[in-house]
N, C-alpha and C positions, 0 to 999 in steps of 0.2 A: 912329592905331593900325595896326600892320602886320598883315596877314592872309595866309593861304595862298589858293590859287586857289578853294577851296570856301568862303571867307569866314570861316574860323576864326581867331580872334586867336592870334598866336604871340609868346610872350615872348622878349625879348632879341634880336630880329631887326631888321635894317634892310631896306629894299627890295631891295638887291642880294643880301643873304644869302637873303631870302625867295624871290627868283627862282631862285637856285641850288638851294634846297630843293625848290621845285616841280618843277624839272627832274629832280632825284634821285628824287623821289617818283613822277613819271611813269615813270621807268625801272623802278622797283620794280613799278608797276602792271602793266606789260606784260612784266616779267621779261626786260628787254633793256637792254644798255648797262652803265653802271657807276654804280649808285646810291650805292654806298659812297664812290667817289671824288668824286662831285659833292657828297655830304653833307659830306665833309671840307673841300671848298672853301667851303661855306656856313659851317661852323664856324670856319674860318680868318678869314673875313670878320667873323663875329659870334660870338666864343667863348661868349657866354652864351645862345645860341640854343637854348632847351630842346628844341623839337620836332625840331631837326636831330639832337641827341644821341639823342632817343628813337626816331627813325626808324632810326638805326644799331642801337640796342638791340633793336628789334623784329626787324630782319633777322637779327641774330646769334642771338637767342633762338629763332627759328623754324628755325634750320639743323639742329637735333638732332645737333650735333657737340660734343664736349667742349670743344675750344679756343674755338669760337664762343660757347658758353654762358659760359665764363669771361670772355670779352670783354664779353658783355652784362652780367655782374655788375659789371665794372669801370666800364662806362659808367653804370650805375644809381647806383653809389656816388658817381660824379663829379657827376651831375645833382641829387642830393639837396640839395646846397648852393646850388643856383641858385634865384632867385626864379621862381615859376611860378604859373599860375592854376589854377582848379579842374579844368578839362578836362585839363591837363597832369598834375596830381597824380593824376587818375584813371587815366591811362596808366601812371604809375609803379606804382600799386597793382596793376593787372592784370599787369604784367610781373614784379613781385615774386612773385606767386602762380605764374606760369609757371616762374620760375627755381627755385622750390621743388619742381617736378615735379607741380604741381597743375593739370593742363590743364583739367579741367572747371571748377574754381573761377575760373581766369583767363578762360576763355571766357564764363562767366556774368557775370563782372564787366564784360566788354566788352558783353554784352547790355544791361545797365543803363546803361552809358556811352552807348551809341548811342540809347537812349530819350531821353536828355537832349541828345545831340549827333548828330542824324541825318545831318549833313553832314560828320562826321569820317570821311573815307574811309580814313585809316590804321587807325583802330580797326575799321572794317568789314572791311577786307581782312585785317588781322591776326586778327581774330576768326573770319573765314571759314576761314583756314588752320588755326586751332586746332580748328575744327569738323572739318576734314578729318583732322587728326592724331589726333583722338579718335574718328573714325568716326561722328560725329553727323550723319546724313544729313538729319534733319528740320531741324536748325538751320542746316545749309548753305543750305537753301532759305529758312527763315523769318527768319533774321537779316537777310537782304537784303529780304525781303518787308515786314518791319516798317518799313524806312526808305525803300524805293523810292518810295512815293507822295509823299514830300516832296522828291523829285528831279525834274528835268526835263532835257531835252536842252540847256538853256542853261547848266547847271552843269558845269564841267570835271570829267571823270571819270565822267560818266554812262554811257558805253559800258562802263566797267569794272564798274559796278554791274550792267548787263545780263549781262555775261559771268559774273559770280559767280552771279547768279540762275539763269542757264542751267545751270550745273553743279549747283546745289542741286536744281533741277527734275529733272535727269537722275538724280541719286542717289536721288530719291524716286519714280522710275519714271514721271514725267510727260514722256515723251519728245517728244511733239508740241510742247508749249509750250517745252520745253528747246531744241529745234531752232530754233523761231521766234526765241526770245530770243538764242540764240547767233549766228544769222545776222544779226540786227539789230545786235548788238554789233559784229560784224566789218564790217558795212557802214559803221559810224561810225568804227571804229578797227581797220583790217585787221591791225595788229601785235599785237593782244591775244591772247597765247598761251593764256590761261586760257579764253577763249571758244572758241578753236579746239579746245582739248583737250576742252572740254565736248561739242562736237559729235562729236568722235572717240569719246568715251566712249559716247554714246547709240547711235552706229552699231555699236559693239562689242556693247553690251548687246542690241540688236535683231537681231544676226546679219546686219547689212547689210554684209557683208565687201567686196564689190566697190565699193559706195558709199564705204566707208571708205578703201579704197586710192585711189580717185579723189579723195576729199576731201583726203587727205594729199598726193598728188602734185600736184594743181592748186594747192594753197596752199603748197607747199614753200618758195618764196622768202621767205614771210612768217615761217616758224617755224624755219628751219634755219641761220640765219646764225651766224657764229663768236661774235657777242656775245650770243647768245640763251641764257639760262640754262635754258630749258625744252626745248631741242632734243633731249636724250637721251631724255626721257620721251616726246616725240612720236614719235621713231624707234621706241621700244618699242611704242607703239600700232600703228604700221605693221607691225612684225614680228608682232604678235599676229594681225593680219588674215591675213597669209600663212600663219601656222601653222594657222589655222582652215580654210584651203584645202588643208592638207597640204603646203604649199610650204616645207618645213623648210630646204632649201638657201638659199632666198631670205631667210628669217628669220635664218639664221646669217650670211649675207652682210651683212645690216644690222648685226648685232652686230659683226662684224669691222671693217666700214668706218665705222660711224657711232657705235656705242655705246662700244666699247673705246677708241678713240683719245681720247674725251672724258671718260673716267671721273674722272681726278684723284682727290683724296681727298675727294670730295663724297658725303655719305651718300645723298642722293636719287638720284644716278647709280648708286651701288653697289647700292641697292635694286633698281633696274631691271635691272641686270646679273645679280644673283643670281636674280631672278624669271624672267628670260628663259632663262637657262641651266638652271634647274630644270625649266621647262616643256619644254625640249629633251630633258632627261633622261627625263621622263615619257613622251615620245614615242619613246623608245629611240634617240635621236640622240646619238652620241658627240661630246662637246664637248672632249675631251682636256684639255690643260694650261690651258685658259682659266680653269678654276676657281681655279688657284693665284694668278693676278694679282688676282682679285677678293677672294679670302681675305686676301691680303696687304694690300689696300686697307682691308678691314674691320679688320684688326689695328691699323691706324693711326687708325681712326675710332670703332669701337664700344668702349664701356667697360662693357657689361653692366649698366648702371644708369640711364643718362640717358633712353633711349627704347627700350623692349623690342621694339617693332616692328622697329627696325633690327637688333637682336641676333638676332631670329628669321631675318631675311634673311642675316645673317652666318653663321648656322649652316648654311644651305643651301650656302654657299660652302665652309665648313669641311668639311662632309661630302664635297663634290665633290673637294676637295683632299686628302682623307685626313687631315685635322687633327682627329682624334677627341679629342685632349686639349683642344682649344679648345671643342669641343661640350660636353665634360664640365665645363669651367670655366664655361661659360654656364649650364648646368643648375644647378651649385652656387650660382652667384651669384643666380639666380632663387629657388632654395629658401631662401637665407639672407637675402633682401631683407627689411628691416624695414618694417612697414606704416606708414611715416611719410609717404608720398606716394602720389598716385594711380598714378604709374608703377610703384611697388613692388607695388601691388595687381595692376596689369596683368601684371607679370612672373609672379606666382604663379598667378593665375587663368586667364590666357590664354597667356602665354609658355611656361609649363612643358608643357601638353599639346601645343602646337604643336611645340615642339622635340622632345618625345618621339615624336610621331607622324611627323614628317619623318625623324627618326633611325631609327625602326623601319622605315619604308619603304625608306630607303637600304640598310639591312642585310638586307632581305628578310623581315622579320618583319611580314607584311602583316596578320595578325590584330590585333597590337598597334597598328599604324598606323590601322586602321579604328576601333578602340576609342577611341583618343586623339583622332583628328580628328573623329569624329562628335560627341564631347562639346564640342569647341572651336568647331565651325563656327557654333553659334548665339550665341556670346558674342564672337566675334572682331571684330564690328563696333565694339565698344567699345575696340578695340585700336589702331585707326587704319587709314588707307588708304581706298581706294575700293572699290566693288562689283567692278570689273574686277580690281583688284589682289588682293582677297581670294578671288577665284575659284580661285586656285591651291590653296586648301585643299580645295575640293570636287573639283577635278580630281585631286588626289593621293589623296583618299579613294576616288573612283570607281575609279581605277587600282589602288589597293591591294585593293579588293574583288574586282576582276576577276582580279588575279594570285593572290589568296588563295583563290579558288574560292567566294567568298561571293556567289552569283548573286542572291540576294534583295536584298542591299544594292546590288549593282551595277545591277540592273535598276531599282530604285527611284530611284537617283541619275540614271541615264540618262534615265528618264522625267521626272524633275524638270527636268533640264537641257533636254530637248527641248521641254518646255512653254514655256520662256522663249525658246529659240532653235531653233525647229523646222527651220530650214534649215542648221544647223551640221553640216558633214561630220564633225567630230570627235564630236559628240554622237550622231549616227547610228551611227558606228563603235562607240561605247561600247555601244549597245543590241545591235548585231549580234554583239558579242563575248560577250554574256551566254549562259551555258549554260541549257538548258531547266530550269524549276523542277521 
């Protein structure tokens, strides 16, 4: 019986194909190299290798891009005719739910999957990413916590488990343990971008700006290579540190030299670009024509139905580029979305108030921005992204309250932010700008 490195049986594989698959999967684990190319080699060696096809399907399905989603559909149709075991059939079931836009149902299916197969690292990593995309911080932590006692350092992929656990601990506010697990993961596998970014997140959330800059700079060779899929997001984190110090010129330099040249038509990169430029706008920094390139990228990637979190970020770029007709089209698509999938519900309940609030802010209607964003901030965690990414909502709300003369709201938001990050120069500035009550 042929198995993968974690000991799971793999249907239709021979030892050579299984080795290529393991190499591809390791590349996916650390977001580095060419997992799809290696998977294709495994399939060429063993065309009926079910898990090789399913690894491709997971990667494409999690890209949140229309063309990639269509490719995942094609792969799933192809694999249905192949002999497979119960574990592999369970993967197909979860992917079917995801392809229908039912992120919660797919993630829950993988919850039950890993209760049966705790060493199925692909299901754990894919489920962890689904938890991220649906903003479920508790399950980012507990999905890994449920399986981790059945792992040990002798099992290949153990550092990846620690890195995912670190991020889940960070998103649930357990920063001390998150840092311990993240550093332990990196001691075992220095190239684990997810563990590196988990530590970057916790330093951001704790307001340890100088530590964060040092962390990113010291480890830059490990996360900034040309073959690193996660490099743009890590540069984004470094730019946030500089912004919190008021070093906007340095943040814009990172955008121009590190983010913009690597955008491509990759949704995750475009999210970071939109979010960074929007933060620059909030800080009264003129980013000029940079908006147009990002908006054009979104025009090729966002379809206003696949993943509303992306469309909300596309709206930031459309506003910056003066493409109000595309903002209106996004609003109309969200309003008309039929409640046939979880993503359609997200579009209506979360996407609409966010688009309305950000649009109102851009056009100077600060009272409307405050109204829409205050209602959205408490449900936006169900929409996707991390605590650090969703902070742009509260930042925009606070700025809208300040500019609109709503001192009570502004002071309350500044106090809330300072309670979490008391050393943040930006948060202290928010409080200083509040008019007396």
